[in-house]
VMD Tcl script that draws the C-alpha trace (Angstrom):
set ca {
  {97.67 107.08 93.45}
  {100.98 104.63 92.46}
  {102.22 107.69 90.59}
  {101.75 110.04 93.02}
  {103.63 108.01 95.62}
  {106.13 107.33 93.08}
  {106.80 110.89 92.07}
  {106.66 111.93 96.12}
  {109.38 109.24 96.61}
  {111.39 110.61 93.84}
  {111.11 114.15 94.65}
  {112.21 113.16 98.48}
  {115.09 110.93 97.17}
  {116.51 113.72 94.68}
  {116.08 116.32 97.21}
  {118.10 114.44 99.58}
  {120.99 114.58 97.39}
  {120.81 118.31 96.36}
  {120.11 120.07 99.90}
  {122.87 121.53 101.60}
  {122.78 120.44 105.15}
  {124.60 123.56 106.28}
  {122.75 125.99 104.53}
  {119.66 124.59 103.11}
  {118.25 126.11 99.94}
  {115.18 127.84 100.61}
  {114.08 127.28 96.70}
  {114.68 123.66 96.81}
  {112.72 123.38 100.02}
  {109.69 125.24 98.45}
  {109.83 122.89 95.43}
  {110.02 119.79 97.36}
  {107.05 120.98 99.21}
  {105.05 122.27 96.29}
  {105.57 118.63 94.44}
  {104.37 116.89 97.90}
  {101.44 118.79 98.00}
  {100.64 118.81 94.59}
  {100.86 114.89 94.78}
  {98.56 114.93 97.85}
  {96.07 116.87 95.87}
  {96.42 114.70 92.69}
  {96.03 111.54 94.96}
  {92.73 112.56 96.53}
  {91.69 113.98 93.20}
  {92.25 110.41 91.72}
  {90.15 108.80 94.23}
  {87.28 110.32 92.45}
  {87.54 107.66 89.66}
  {87.74 104.95 92.02}
  {84.13 103.79 91.53}
  {84.97 103.49 87.94}
  {87.96 100.87 88.58}
  {86.93 99.08 91.69}
  {83.72 96.95 91.99}
  {81.21 98.35 94.44}
  {81.42 95.71 97.12}
  {85.31 96.45 97.36}
  {84.98 100.12 97.39}
  {84.89 100.80 100.90}
  {87.83 98.33 101.60}
  {89.83 99.91 98.95}
  {89.26 103.60 100.17}
  {90.22 102.63 103.93}
  {93.28 100.85 102.80}
  {94.58 103.36 100.05}
  {93.83 106.33 102.38}
  {95.78 104.45 105.26}
  {98.74 103.91 103.41}
  {98.88 107.25 101.75}
  {98.49 109.09 105.14}
  {100.97 106.99 106.88}
  {103.24 107.59 104.36}
  {102.29 111.58 104.59}
  {102.16 111.31 108.45}
  {104.37 108.92 110.08}
  {107.76 109.50 108.13}
  {107.90 113.19 108.98}
  {106.97 112.45 112.57}
  {109.93 109.92 113.13}
  {112.20 111.95 110.91}
  {111.37 115.25 112.77}
  {112.09 113.45 116.10}
  {115.45 112.03 115.04}
  {116.00 115.73 113.69}
  {115.32 116.96 116.97}
  {117.92 114.95 119.00}
  {120.32 115.46 116.34}
  {120.97 111.63 115.27}
  {120.62 112.63 111.52}
  {120.48 115.48 108.97}
  {118.03 116.92 106.72}
  {119.05 114.81 103.81}
  {118.60 111.77 105.98}
  {115.32 113.09 107.00}
  {114.39 113.17 103.36}
  {115.38 109.79 102.65}
  {113.22 108.51 105.34}
  {110.43 110.24 103.73}
  {111.10 108.99 100.19}
  {111.19 105.56 101.99}
  {107.83 105.96 103.44}
  {106.46 106.77 99.98}
  {108.30 103.80 98.59}
  {106.38 101.33 101.30}
  {103.14 103.39 100.59}
  {103.76 102.58 96.69}
  {104.33 98.89 97.46}
  {101.50 98.50 99.79}
  {99.21 100.08 96.98}
  {100.36 97.33 94.31}
  {98.65 94.99 97.14}
  {95.50 96.54 96.79}
  {93.39 94.27 94.11}
  {92.02 96.63 91.33}
  {89.11 95.19 89.67}
  {87.78 97.09 86.60}
  {84.13 97.33 86.69}
  {82.61 96.02 83.41}
  {80.21 98.21 81.44}
  {76.75 96.76 81.59}
  {76.10 98.02 77.98}
  {79.21 96.21 77.04}
  {78.16 92.84 78.82}
  {74.40 93.24 76.98}
  {76.33 93.56 73.67}
}
mol new
graphics top color blue
foreach p $ca { graphics top sphere $p radius 0.5 }
foreach p [lrange $ca 0 end-1] q [lrange $ca 1 end] { graphics top cylinder $p $q radius 0.2 }
display resetview
C-alpha cells in the first residue's frame, strides 16, 4: 500500500512537469489516469494479504485507517484541485501537484499505522 501511494505521488509529480497547460496532451493524461487507477486496484488487492501481516485484533482498525487515508487522497485532493481549477486560481500542472501532495500525505499517514507480522503457530511450536 505504501508503494501504491509512492507511485501515485510520483506519477502526479512527474505529470505536473510534463503537461502543457495551454494544450494538454491527451496521451499523457490517459497514462496518468491509467497509472492512478492501476495503483487504486493494486492498493485494494494488497489489502487481501492484510490478515497475514496484521494481528487479528488490529485488523479492523488497520482497515479503517488505511481506507480512510487512501480514499482521502483519492477524493479530497481532486475535489479541492477541481474547485481551484474552476475559479481559475491554478492551472492543471498545479492541480497535479496538489494531487501528488495528497498522496504524499497519505503515504506519511500509512507509515504511522502499526504493522505487526502475525507469527505462524507452527513456527512457535517448533
